[in-house]
C-alpha positions in Angstrom: 0.0 0.0 0.0 1.4 3.4 -0.9 1.3 6.6 1.0 -1.8 8.2 -0.6 -3.9 5.2 0.2 -2.6 5.1 3.8 -3.3 8.8 4.2 -6.8 8.4 2.9 -7.6 5.7 5.3 -6.1 7.5 8.2 -8.1 10.7 7.5 -11.3 8.7 7.5 -10.3 7.0 10.7 -10.2 3.6 9.2 -7.5 0.9 9.7 -5.2 0.2 6.7 -4.6 -3.2 5.2 -2.3 -3.9 8.1 -5.3 -3.8 10.6 -5.9 -7.6 10.3 -2.7 -8.0 12.4 -4.3 -6.3 15.3 -6.3 -9.4 15.8 -3.8 -12.1 14.9 -0.9 -13.6 16.7 2.6 -13.6 15.2 2.4 -16.9 13.4 6.1 -17.7 13.2 7.2 -20.3 15.6 10.5 -19.4 17.2 10.5 -22.2 19.8 8.2 -24.9 21.2 7.3 -22.4 23.9 6.0 -19.8 21.5 4.3 -22.3 19.2 2.2 -23.6 22.2 1.5 -20.3 23.9 -2.1 -19.2 23.9 -3.4 -15.8 23.0 -4.8 -13.1 25.2 -6.1 -9.6 24.8 -4.0 -7.8 27.4 -2.3 -5.4 25.0 -3.6 -3.5 22.0 -7.2 -4.4 22.5 -8.3 -1.9 20.0 -6.3 0.1 17.3 -5.2 3.5 18.7 -7.2 6.6 17.8 -5.9 8.7 15.0 -4.2 11.9 16.1 -6.2 15.1 16.1 -3.9 16.4 13.4 -4.4 15.2 9.8 -1.5 12.9 8.8 1.0 14.3 6.3 2.6 12.6 3.4 5.8 13.8 5.0 5.6 10.9 7.4 4.9 8.2 4.9 7.9 6.3 3.4 8.1 4.6 0.0 6.8 1.3 1.5 3.6 2.9 2.8 4.7 3.0 6.5 3.2 5.9 8.4 5.6 7.2 11.1 3.6 8.6 14.1 6.3 8.1 16.7 9.3 10.4 17.3 12.2 9.8 19.6 14.0 12.9 20.7 17.5 12.6 22.3 17.9 15.6 24.7 21.6 15.1 25.5 24.6 13.0 24.8 25.7 13.1 28.4 25.0 10.3 30.9 25.8 9.6 34.5 26.4 5.9 33.8 28.9 4.2 31.4 27.0 1.1 30.4 29.1 -1.4 28.4 26.7 -1.9 25.6 26.1 1.8 25.1 29.4 3.5 25.5 33.0 2.5 24.8 35.2 2.2 27.9 37.2 5.2 26.8 34.1 7.3 26.5 32.9 9.3 23.5 33.6 12.7 22.1 30.7 15.0 23.1 29.1 17.6 20.8 29.8 21.1 22.0 26.8 22.6 23.8 26.3 25.3 21.3 25.8 22.7 18.6 23.0 20.9 20.5 19.4 21.8 20.1 18.0 24.4 22.5 14.6 24.1 24.2 13.0 26.4 21.6 14.5 24.5 18.7 13.3 21.1 20.1 9.8 22.4 20.6 9.6 24.0 17.1 10.7 20.8 15.4 8.5 18.6 17.6 5.5 20.8 16.8 6.3 20.4 13.1 6.1 16.6 13.5 3.0 16.6 15.7 1.1 18.9 13.4 2.0 16.4 10.6 0.6 13.4 12.5 3.1 12.3 15.2 1.1 11.5 18.3 3.8 9.9 20.5 7.2 11.4 21.5 9.8 9.6 23.6 12.6 11.5 25.3 15.9 9.8 25.4 19.6 10.5 25.8 22.3 10.1 27.0 20.3 10.5 30.2 17.5 12.9 29.7 16.9 13.6 33.4 20.3 15.3 33.7 19.2 18.1 31.3 18.4 21.1 33.5 15.4 22.2 31.5 13.8 18.8 31.4 10.7 19.9 33.2 10.2 22.9 30.9 10.7 20.6 27.8 8.1 18.1 29.1 5.6 20.9 29.9 6.0 22.5 26.4 5.8 19.2 24.6 2.7 17.9 26.5 0.9 21.1 25.5 1.3 20.4 21.8 -2.2 19.8 20.3 -2.5 16.2 19.0 0.3 14.7 21.1 -1.2 11.7 23.0 1.8 10.1 24.6 4.9 11.8 26.1 7.3 9.0 27.3 10.8 8.9 28.6 13.6 6.2 28.7 15.9 6.8 31.6 18.5 5.0 33.7 16.6 5.9 36.8 19.6 7.3 38.8 18.0 10.6 39.6 14.4 9.8 38.5 12.9 9.2 41.9 13.2 12.8 43.0 12.2 14.3 39.7 9.4 12.0 38.6 6.5 13.6 40.6 7.2 17.0 39.0 7.7 15.4 35.6 4.4 13.7 35.8 2.8 17.0 36.6 4.5 18.4 33.5 2.8 15.8 31.3 5.1 12.8 31.2 2.7 9.9 31.0 4.8 6.9 30.2 8.1 5.7 31.6 10.8 3.1 30.6 13.6 2.5 33.1 16.8 0.7 32.0 18.0 -2.0 34.4 20.2 -4.9 33.3 20.9 -6.6 36.6 19.3 -7.0 40.1 22.7 -7.6 41.7 24.3 -4.4 43.0 27.9 -5.5 42.4 27.1 -6.6 38.9 25.4 -3.3 38.3 28.6 -1.5 39.1 30.5 -3.7 36.8 28.1 -3.3 33.9 27.6 0.4 34.2 31.1 1.3 35.6 29.2 3.4 38.2 27.3 2.9 41.5 23.6 3.5 41.8 21.7 0.3 41.8 19.6 1.2 44.9 18.6 4.5 43.3 17.3 2.8 40.2 15.2 0.4 42.4 13.8 3.4 44.3 12.8 5.0 41.0 11.0 1.9 39.9 9.0 1.8 43.1 8.3 5.6 42.8 6.9 5.1 39.3 4.6 2.3 40.5 3.5 4.4 43.5 2.7 7.4 41.2 0.4 5.2 39.1 2.4 4.6 36.0 1.0 1.4 34.5 2.9 -0.4 33.2 6.3 0.7 34.5 8.5 -0.7 31.7 11.9 -2.1 32.6 14.4 -2.4 29.7 16.9 -5.3 30.2 19.6 -5.9 27.6 20.4 -9.6 28.0 24.0 -10.7 27.4 25.3 -14.3 27.6 27.6 -14.9 30.5 26.8 -11.6 32.1 23.2 -11.3 33.1 21.3 -14.1 31.3 21.3 -16.0 34.6 18.9 -13.4 36.0 16.0 -13.8 33.5 13.9 -15.7 36.1 14.5 -13.0 38.8 13.4 -10.3 36.3 10.3 -12.3 35.6 9.5 -12.4 39.3 9.5 -8.5 39.3 6.2 -8.7 37.4 4.4 -11.0 39.9 2.9 -8.4 42.2 3.5 -5.1 40.5 2.3 -3.5 37.2 5.8 -3.9 35.6 6.5 -4.9 32.0 10.0 -6.4 31.8 11.3 -6.1 28.3 14.1 -8.5 27.5 16.2 -6.9 24.7 18.6 -8.8 22.4 22.1 -7.4 22.4 22.6 -5.1 19.4 25.8 -3.9 17.7 26.8 -0.3 17.9 30.1 1.5 17.6 32.3 0.8 20.6 30.2 -1.8 22.4 32.3 -4.8 21.2 29.3 -6.7 20.0 29.8 -10.5 19.5 27.2 -13.0 18.4 28.4 -15.3 21.2 27.0 -12.7 23.7 23.6 -12.7 22.0 20.9 -14.6 23.7 18.2 -15.2 21.1 14.5 -14.5 21.7 13.7 -18.2 21.2 16.1 -19.2 23.9 15.0 -16.6 26.4 11.3 -17.5 25.9 12.2 -21.2 26.3 13.9 -20.5 29.6 10.9 -18.5 30.9 8.5 -21.3 30.0 10.7 -23.9 31.7 10.8 -21.7 34.8 7.0 -21.2 34.9 6.6 -24.9 34.3 8.8 -25.6 37.4 6.7 -23.2 39.4 3.5 -24.8 38.3 4.9 -28.2 39.6 4.8 -26.5 43.0 8.6 -26.7 43.6 9.3 -24.4 46.6 13.0 -24.2 45.8 13.7 -23.8 42.1 17.2 -24.0 40.9 18.8 -24.1 37.4 19.3 -27.8 37.4 15.7 -28.4 38.2 14.6 -26.0 35.5 16.7 -27.9 32.9 14.9 -31.2 33.8 11.6 -29.7 32.6 10.9 -31.6 29.4 8.7 -30.7 26.4 5.7 -32.7 27.6 5.8 -30.9 30.9 6.1 -27.5 29.1 3.0 -28.3 27.0 1.1 -29.1 30.1 1.7 -25.7 31.5 1.8 -23.5 28.4 -1.7 -22.3 29.2 0.0 -20.3 32.0 2.1 -18.3 29.5 -0.2 -16.4 27.1 0.9 -14.6 23.9 -0.7 -11.2 23.8 -2.1 -9.5 20.7 0.5 -7.0 19.5 -0.1 -3.9 17.4 1.7 -4.2 14.1 4.0 -1.3 15.1 5.0 -2.9 18.3 8.7 -3.6 18.7 8.0 -6.1 21.4 6.5 -9.6 21.5 4.4 -9.5 24.6 3.4 -12.3 27.0 1.2 -12.5 30.1 1.9 -15.1 32.8 -1.2 -16.4 34.6 -1.8 -14.8 38.0 1.1 -12.3 37.5 0.2 -8.6 37.8 2.6 -7.5 35.1 3.8 -8.7 31.8 7.0 -9.7 30.0 8.2 -8.8 26.5 11.0 -9.6 24.1 12.5 -7.1 21.7 13.9 -9.2 18.9 15.8 -6.7 16.7 18.5 -9.3 15.8 16.8 -12.6 15.3 13.3 -11.5 14.2 13.3 -7.9 13.1 10.1 -5.9 13.0 11.1 -3.4 10.3 7.8 -4.0 8.3 5.8 -2.3 11.0 8.3 0.4 11.9 6.7 3.7 12.7 9.7 5.4 14.4 11.8 8.4 13.6 14.7 9.9 15.6 15.8 13.4 16.3 19.3 13.4 17.8 20.6 15.9 20.4 22.8 17.6 17.8 19.8 18.1 15.5 20.5 15.3 13.1 17.5 13.4 11.8 17.7 9.6 11.6 15.0 7.4 10.0 16.4 4.1 11.2 18.2 3.1 14.4 20.6 0.9 12.5 21.1 3.0 9.4 24.1 5.3 9.2 22.3 7.9 7.1 21.5 11.2 8.9 20.4 14.7 7.8 20.8 17.9 9.8 17.6 19.8 10.8 19.6 22.1 13.1 21.6 23.7 10.3 18.6 24.8 8.1 16.7 25.7 11.2 19.4 28.1 12.3 19.8 29.3 8.7 16.3 30.7 9.0 14.3 28.4 6.7 10.6 28.2 7.1 8.6 25.2 8.1 7.8 24.2 4.5 11.4 23.8 3.7 12.0 21.7 6.9 9.0 19.5 6.0 10.6 18.9 2.5 13.9 17.9 4.1 12.1 15.6 6.5 9.9 14.1 3.9 12.8 13.4 1.5 14.7 11.6 4.3 11.6 9.5 5.2 11.1 8.5 1.6 14.7 7.2 1.5 14.1 4.8 4.4 14.9 1.2 3.5 12.5 -1.7 3.9 14.6 -3.4 6.6 18.0 -3.2 8.3 20.9 -5.2 6.9 20.9 -8.1 9.4 23.0 -8.5 12.6 26.2 -9.7 11.0 26.3 -6.9 8.4 25.3 -4.4 11.1 28.2 -5.4 13.2 30.5 -4.3 10.3 28.6 -1.1 9.4 29.8 2.2 10.8 27.2 3.8 13.1 27.3 6.1 16.1 27.6 4.8 19.6 24.1 4.3 21.2 24.7 7.2 23.6 24.9 9.5 20.6 21.8 8.1 18.9 19.6 8.0 21.9 18.3 4.8 23.6 
């Protein structure tokens, strides 16, 4: 389906040809666990409402994908040094004068929102260390047509700032946490602060964020032994733990041997839940490994595959009697490029249409040169039209020059 047809359907408030996927489960079997998991209607019960603003052809690529989700990186600075995000020697930071100001961020964001973007996520670096973060949230939340203002944060200083940020319109939160072991946290992030992150998670729950999303990058030999502990975080709290496949970026020393594939992670979860269903009071790894396929099939009804929206990056699951949910972001083994609706505005004003693509175009330079909104829209639209159908695959990505994740924005 091409852009004109998509726009016509959106203007009339009707689903496009993709809408049949709102009511179907991902049919590809990635493991015995997934093949036998049952469906549920926990997520994406109905297609989201169309934004108040009429969608613009500017946001439709040559494959008919409409991009209504903008991720804005507010800073390249961070108070952690996570191994998968930043090289050990650090990164060269863009001079402050070359970063987007508050007013520039709001002008560009308004341009996207009036063209049909209805969700903005603030990223970094670490967005909470930006001094004007509250003003930015307040200004963005007042943009007519914006429905979701979200943030991805490491949670180090979030606990103290979150009540005010919520008042300023922040209505969705993702907190990055890759280990529940304080000593391992210090090793993985090269900084202290585990307890502060846990406090921020609890604060978010207390403030009524539902779900509180926890982003966990799983790396073999480092934190893959904690998958079960993360699952247990969802038992009594409205937490959505999102297990993320390790992805290659400049400086993070990606190796396929460190990658724990989605199929393996899901299989481990189902084995764990099967062991719990057998009423084992003390569950250890050797016990979990003895769970055979027939036992798994007996208890698959307790792990339900949720209905995902076609633009979801995550494959979502609900465990019976657990308050929260778990999800898997499968960028490497089962990419979701066909439903991609995301665009990225970097802290230095560069515009990026694909997380893994090296191509960028500056919006800061023409903005500061005094061009009007029409010219900016032409630049944005041309970049969106050049977006490829899919990324190159994990082995090619590992050899492709791209910025470190801290420059791109998580």
